[in-house]
N, C-alpha and C positions, 0 to 999 in steps of 0.2 A: 886456703890461698887469697891474697886479695887480688880486688880488678886489678889492680894498677900492675900487677905481676900476670895478668893474661897476656897473650901474643897479639899482634894488631891486625894481625889476617890468621885464620882456622882454613883446612880443606872439610870439605863435608862431602856425605855421601849417601845415597838412599837406594833401597835396593826395587824401591816403587817407583823410582824413576831413575832407570838403569843408565841412560846416556846423559842424567845431567852432569855437571861437572860445576859444584858449589865452592865460593869462596866465601867466609865470614869476614865480613869487618866488623872488630868487638868496640872502636871508638866510635864517636861520636862525630856523625852520624852515623850508626850501626845500620847497616844491609845487608842483605845477600846476592849474590850476583851469580845464577847460573852462565858458566862460559859457553855453555852448547848454543845459547839464542841470545846471548845480552843481556837478557831479563834479570830487571834488579827490583828485587823489594825492602822497602825502607820502613826500617824497623820503630820509627819515630814519626810522630805528630808535628808537623811546621805549621808555622802560620807564612801568611802571605810575603810578609819580609823577609822569613826566613829561605820561601822556597825561589827567591830573587838569589841572593846569598849563595844557594845550594848549587845552584846551576850552574854557577862558576868552577863551582869544588868540586862537583859531580864527578864532571870529565876526569879531571885528576886521580880523583880517588879509585875510579872504575879502570884508569890506567894502572894505578898503582897495583890492586888486586892481580890482574893480569901477567902484571908483572911478578909478583909474590908467586903465582900458580905456576910459573915457566921454569923461577926461581927451584922452586921443591923438585918438579918432575924431573929437570937435570938432574939434582942433587940422587933422586931414586937411579936415576938411567948409569952415573957412573960408578 
């Protein structure tokens, strides 16, 4: 499967972290967010210039990850 065929967000879990609720963002800038505590791990190296631009975009990406999770959970409940 080519990378462009992967979904933008993926749900993840790990039995070593039973309370963690993870969403993985697969496009640039790639990151993993733990929705339990809103901790974000960026999977990219950023320059100072990137960090300025990223700070504006990060809030939108994290909100999109949260909305994705809510949508997915609602589909399991139906």
